[in-house]
C-alpha positions, -999 to +999 in steps of 0.1 A: +000+000+000+028+025+009+045+021-024+014+022-047+005+059-043-002+076-077+005+111-088-025+134-091-037+156-120-030+193-122-066+200-112-057+193-076-033+222-077-058+245-092-086+236-068-062+238-038-049+272-047-084+286-045-085+274-009-053+293+002-055+322+026-066+330+061-097+315+076-102+338+106-116+321+137-123+287+122-105+257+135-085+233+113-116+210+111-140+238+102-115+252+076-112+218+060-150+213+059-155+248+044-130+241+017-151+212+002-121+193-011-113+174+020-145+154+025-126+121+027-101+135+052-129+149+074-148+116+073-116+098+083-109+123+111-145+117+123-141+079+121-108+081+140-124+102+168-099+131+161-124+159+155-123+172+191-085+170+192-081+189+159-107+214+170-088+220+202-064+247+212-033+234+193-014+247+176-012+219+150+003+217+115-017+194+093-004+181+059-039+176+045-044+152+015-072+162-008-101+140-018-081+132-050-052+121-029-073+096-011-090+085-043-055+076-057-050+050-030-055+014-042-092+004-046-109-004-013-082+012+009-102+041+022-133+020+028-112-006+047-095+021+069-129+035+078-141+002+093-142+002+131-118-027+133-091-007+115-095+024+137-059+021+152-044+020+117-065+049+106-054+070+136-017+061+129-021+073+093-039+105+102-016+115+130+014+109+107+000+139+088+001+161+119+031+180+135+028+197+168+030+235+166+024+259+138+050+253+111+047+279+083+064+274+049+090+300+059+101+277+088+110+249+064+146+240+055+158+215+029+161+179+042+147+188+076+130+162+097+098+168+117+084+145+144+047+137+139+020+132+164+020+095+153+056+092+165+073+089+132+093+115+112+085+132+080+112+147+057+108+180+040+125+184+006+129+218-011+149+207-041+119+206-066+092+226-049+081+217-014+077+180-007+067+161+024+081+126+020+069+118-015+039+142-015+040+176-031+027+206-012+002+222-036-010+250-013+007+262+019+002+284+050-036+281+052-041+295+087-067+284+111-074+296+147-056+265+161-028+260+135-020+258+099-028+235+069-006+226+041-024+209+012-006+178-002-013+157-033-007+122-017-016+104+014+017+098+032+021+065+050+040+058+082+061+027+086+039+001+101 
């Protein structure tokens, strides 16, 4: 599953750029819901029981995969992860997309490592645009009342 992620079409970039900007007093969850391009992510956050956490004080940095990023996973993956018996695996994947604190794009350096809430590390690469592991950041620095969202074009997977 980790090795089978597929690159997304340019429409993801165009849709995500329309989402960029400040979102006032809205939390990360409210900002994601308002955007309309994170319905799978929001459903996964709900299934994992993380809504309250990501609506809390924070701050958090969320590398948020779009609906297209989830759709690019192998057939049946999302449906399987949303089953109650796979909740621990879903939580691990989602919390791998979250870094404690508010990390803005100006804070990033090439080849830096960041500890995730899941416990693993992600790697930031600035050589060809901004990448988090093997995902491209397609929209950055979307502020919320309790952190920041960076939109990515792939679901990144922790070592399991």
